[in-house]
C-alpha positions in Angstrom: 0.0 0.0 0.0 1.4 3.4 -0.8 2.8 5.4 2.1 0.6 8.4 3.1 1.7 11.2 5.5 -1.2 10.6 7.8 -0.5 6.9 8.2 2.0 7.4 11.1 -0.1 9.8 13.1 -1.2 7.1 15.5 2.0 5.2 15.6 5.4 5.7 17.2 8.2 7.3 15.0 10.0 4.9 12.8 13.5 6.4 12.6 16.0 8.1 14.9 18.9 10.1 13.5 21.9 10.2 15.8 23.8 13.4 15.2 27.4 13.5 16.6 28.5 17.1 17.1 31.9 18.4 18.2 33.1 22.0 17.6 30.9 22.7 14.7 29.0 25.8 15.8 28.9 27.0 12.2 27.2 23.8 10.8 25.0 22.2 13.4 21.9 24.4 12.9 22.0 23.8 9.2 22.3 20.0 9.8 19.3 20.0 12.1 17.3 22.3 9.8 17.9 19.8 7.0 16.0 17.3 9.1 13.3 19.5 10.6 12.3 20.8 7.2 11.6 17.3 5.8 7.9 16.6 5.1 7.7 13.5 7.2 9.6 14.8 10.2 6.9 13.4 12.6 8.1 9.9 11.6 11.5 10.7 13.1 13.3 11.5 16.3 16.7 13.3 16.4 19.3 12.7 19.1 22.1 15.2 19.1 25.2 14.2 21.2 27.4 17.2 21.9 30.8 15.5 22.5 32.3 18.1 24.8 32.5 21.0 22.3 34.6 24.0 23.4 32.8 26.4 21.1 29.1 27.3 20.8 27.9 24.0 19.3 25.9 23.1 22.4 24.2 26.6 22.5 23.4 26.4 18.8 21.9 22.9 19.2 20.0 24.1 22.2 18.5 27.0 20.2 17.2 24.5 17.7 15.7 22.3 20.5 13.9 25.4 21.8 12.7 26.3 18.3 11.4 22.7 17.9 9.8 22.9 21.4 11.5 19.6 22.1 9.1 17.7 19.9 11.6 16.0 17.7 15.1 16.7 19.1 16.8 15.3 22.2 20.0 16.9 23.2 22.7 15.0 25.2 25.9 16.6 26.4 29.0 14.5 27.4 32.7 14.9 28.0 34.8 14.6 24.8 35.3 11.0 23.8 35.4 11.2 20.0 33.1 10.3 17.2 32.6 6.7 18.2 31.8 7.6 21.8 29.2 10.1 20.6 27.6 7.7 18.3 27.5 5.0 20.9 25.9 7.4 23.4 23.2 8.3 20.9 22.6 4.7 19.8 22.0 3.7 23.4 19.2 6.3 23.6 17.4 5.1 20.4 13.9 3.6 20.9 12.7 3.4 17.3 13.0 0.4 15.0 15.4 2.1 12.7 18.4 4.3 13.2 20.7 6.5 11.0 23.8 8.6 11.7 24.6 12.1 10.7 27.8 14.0 11.3 26.9 17.4 12.5 28.6 19.3 9.7 26.7 17.3 7.0 23.1 17.7 5.8 20.2 15.6 4.5 19.0 16.6 1.1 15.5 17.4 0.1 13.5 14.3 -0.5 15.2 12.2 2.2 12.1 11.3 4.1 10.0 11.0 1.0 12.4 8.3 -0.3 13.2 6.5 3.0 10.2 6.6 5.3 7.8 4.7 2.9 10.4 2.0 2.7 10.8 1.8 6.5 7.1 1.7 6.9 7.0 -1.6 5.1 9.0 -3.0 8.0 10.7 -5.7 6.0 14.1 -4.2 5.1 17.1 -4.4 7.4 19.3 -1.8 5.7 18.4 1.0 3.3 21.3 2.6 1.4 21.4 5.6 -0.9 23.8 7.8 -2.8 25.8 10.8 -1.6 26.5 14.4 -2.8 29.9 15.9 -1.8 29.3 19.6 -0.9 31.5 22.5 0.1 31.0 25.0 3.0 28.3 26.8 1.1 26.5 23.7 -0.1 27.8 23.8 -3.6 28.0 20.4 -5.2 31.5 19.1 -5.8 31.1 15.5 -6.6 29.0 12.3 -6.1 29.6 9.1 -4.3 27.7 6.2 -5.9 26.6 3.4 -3.6 23.6 2.4 -5.8 23.8 2.4 -9.6 20.8 4.1 -11.3 19.4 0.8 -12.5 19.9 -1.1 -9.3 17.2 0.3 -7.1 14.8 -1.8 -5.0 14.9 -4.6 -2.5 17.3 -7.6 -2.6 18.1 -10.4 -0.1 21.3 -9.9 1.8 22.9 -13.0 0.3 26.5 -13.8 -0.5 26.3 -12.1 -3.9 24.9 -8.9 -2.3 27.5 -8.9 0.4 30.3 -9.4 -2.1 29.0 -6.4 -4.1 29.2 -4.3 -1.0 32.8 -5.5 -0.3 33.9 -4.9 -3.8 32.6 -1.3 -3.8 33.4 -0.8 -0.1 31.7 2.5 0.7 31.5 2.0 4.4 30.2 5.4 5.5 27.8 4.8 8.4 25.7 7.9 7.4 25.0 6.6 3.8 22.4 4.2 5.2 19.7 3.6 7.7 19.6 0.4 9.7 17.3 -1.8 11.7 18.3 -0.8 15.2 18.6 -4.4 16.4 21.5 -5.1 14.1 23.8 -3.3 16.5 25.4 -4.5 19.7 25.7 -2.2 22.6 28.4 0.4 21.9 29.5 -1.0 18.5 31.7 1.8 17.4 35.3 1.3 18.6 36.1 4.3 20.8 39.2 6.3 19.8 39.6 4.6 16.5 39.7 6.4 13.1 38.0 4.6 10.2 35.5 3.4 12.8 32.8 2.9 10.1 34.9 0.3 8.3 35.1 -1.6 11.6 31.3 -1.7 12.0 29.4 -1.5 8.7 30.7 -4.8 7.2 29.6 -6.8 10.2 26.3 -5.0 10.2 25.7 -6.1 6.6 26.4 -9.7 7.6 23.8 -9.6 10.3 21.1 -8.2 7.9 18.7 -10.4 5.9 17.6 -7.8 3.4 18.7 -4.6 1.7 16.8 -1.8 -0.1 18.7 0.4 -2.5 17.7 3.9 -3.4 19.7 5.2 -6.5 19.3 8.9 -5.4 21.6 11.2 -3.5 19.9 11.8 -0.1 22.8 13.1 2.0 25.3 15.9 1.6 28.7 15.1 2.8 30.7 18.2 3.7 34.3 18.4 2.4 35.9 21.0 4.5 39.5 21.9 5.4 40.9 20.3 8.6 38.3 17.5 8.9 39.5 14.0 10.0 39.2 12.6 6.5 41.3 15.5 5.0 44.4 14.7 7.1 46.6 11.7 6.8 48.2 10.6 10.1 50.2 7.7 11.6 47.2 7.0 13.8 45.1 6.5 10.6 47.3 3.7 9.3 47.5 2.1 12.7 43.8 2.0 13.0 43.4 0.7 9.5 45.7 -2.2 10.5 43.5 -2.8 13.6 40.5 -3.0 11.2 42.4 -5.3 8.9 43.4 -7.7 11.7 39.8 -7.9 12.8 38.7 -8.7 9.2 41.3 -11.4 8.8 40.3 -12.9 12.1 36.9 -13.6 10.6 38.4 -15.9 8.0 37.7 -19.5 9.1 37.8 -21.5 6.0 34.0 -20.9 5.4 32.0 -19.4 2.6 32.4 -15.8 3.8 36.3 -15.9 3.6 36.1 -14.1 0.2 34.1 -11.3 1.7 36.5 -10.7 4.6 39.6 -11.0 2.4 38.1 -8.4 0.1 37.4 -6.2 3.1 41.1 -6.5 4.1 42.2 -5.8 0.6 40.2 -2.5 0.5 41.6 -1.6 3.9 45.1 -2.3 2.8 44.8 -0.2 -0.3 43.5 2.7 1.9 46.4 2.2 4.2 48.8 2.5 1.2 47.0 5.8 0.2 47.4 7.1 3.8 51.1 6.0 4.0 51.9 8.1 0.9 50.4 11.2 2.5 51.7 11.2 6.1 54.3 13.8 7.1 58.0 13.1 6.7 58.5 12.4 10.4 55.9 9.7 10.3 56.7 8.0 7.0 59.2 5.4 8.4 56.8 4.2 11.1 53.9 4.3 8.6 55.8 2.1 6.2 56.6 -0.4 8.9 52.9 -0.6 9.9 52.0 -1.1 6.2 54.5 -4.0 6.0 53.1 -5.4 9.2 49.6 -5.5 7.5 51.2 -7.5 4.7 52.6 -9.9 7.2 49.1 -10.2 8.8 47.8 -11.2 5.4 50.6 -13.6 4.7 50.0 -15.3 8.1 46.3 -15.7 7.4 47.0 -17.1 3.9 49.2 -19.8 5.4 46.6 -20.6 8.1 43.8 -21.0 5.5 46.0 -23.2 3.3 46.9 -25.4 6.2 43.3 -25.6 7.6 41.3 -26.1 4.4 43.7 -26.2 1.5 42.4 -22.9 0.3 44.9 -20.9 -1.9 44.7 -17.2 -1.2 46.4 -14.8 -3.6 49.4 -12.8 -2.4 49.2 -9.0 -2.1 50.5 -7.2 -5.1 53.9 -5.4 -4.6 53.2 -2.1 -3.0 56.3 -0.4 -1.8 57.3 1.3 -5.1 53.7 2.3 -5.8 53.5 4.0 -2.3 56.7 5.9 -3.0 55.5 7.0 -6.4 52.2 8.1 -5.0 54.0 10.0 -2.3 56.2 11.8 -4.9 53.1 12.8 -6.9 51.3 14.0 -3.7 54.1 16.3 -2.7 54.6 17.5 -6.3 50.9 18.5 -6.3 51.4 20.3 -3.1 54.3 22.3 -4.5 52.2 23.2 -7.6 49.4 24.5 -5.4 51.8 26.7 -3.5 53.3 28.1 -6.7 49.9 28.9 -8.0 49.1 30.4 -4.6 46.0 28.3 -4.3 44.6 29.1 -0.9 42.4 27.0 1.4 40.1 28.4 4.1 41.9 27.4 7.3 39.2 28.9 9.5 36.3 27.2 11.1 33.0 28.5 9.7 31.3 30.9 12.0 27.9 30.3 13.4 25.2 31.3 10.9 21.5 32.0 11.5 19.2 29.1 10.7 17.6 29.5 7.2 14.2 29.7 8.9 13.2 31.4 12.1 10.3 29.2 12.8 9.1 25.7 12.0 6.1 25.6 9.7 2.9 24.7 11.5 
């Protein structure tokens, strides 16, 4: 039966969006407005977790709560623990059958609830995934991230082929999907770890029985200077190795080995990318960590061969490729300096919300 906006008036909300917020006073109101302005907002709850911000993030979020009269938004404040800790706190407070995640400097696009809520109202899909627009500080579109091909929309079973498609593409952003809440353990996001999504989303897909794909961009991912994903650090590659070790530990000679080996391969290639971009002081240690990942893979290959006779392909040579990538990276940096290409190094200041009052 087609979804109608009145069909949820006598039921509890279907979806909670957990919004992690830390020192984003210039973005949080826009993020919340992107939800409150959706036509089916009454089918949703919003939990904002201020993760010990030192700027006016909490005040800005509180202003939106007051504007909303506390109908849709719950605001939680905690000491700083990082993105994973904030998401875990928010997830523990979710009481709806479905949950999604939004970083507080990103936004949902128009049409989000119109596309997602009718699917959730069917009650039979464990994961709903959709495409992404990359935007800049002012909301201008920069690029797209395609999780769902234009001809691949609709529901499918979460079978081995579907899982392998996910692993092959490996877009692990937690915020590019909504999930049945029961798929998550308590506090699933590893606290203090970068690339925490890659540690959680693959296992979540394995727990799911069904997937619904929407071939439309429904979220705007903000690319801004100084964000975690714009900086390459030694910590990044160490955390990628931790994720890789966990993936290899799931290889047991069974039918899902190919899935987990593909996950490791994607993590390893990301680690190569990060290694090529760390600063000079960190490069030796980063290279050693990358080599340790290769040893982890070689050890698992030997174990699988001994246990089940399975032959696992070796990793392709990577050292020269990393060094070549590093040279190109630094060359591009020099060119940018020569052209005096500037980046905005300043946090965006708090801006008034686009609307002074909620409609209705």
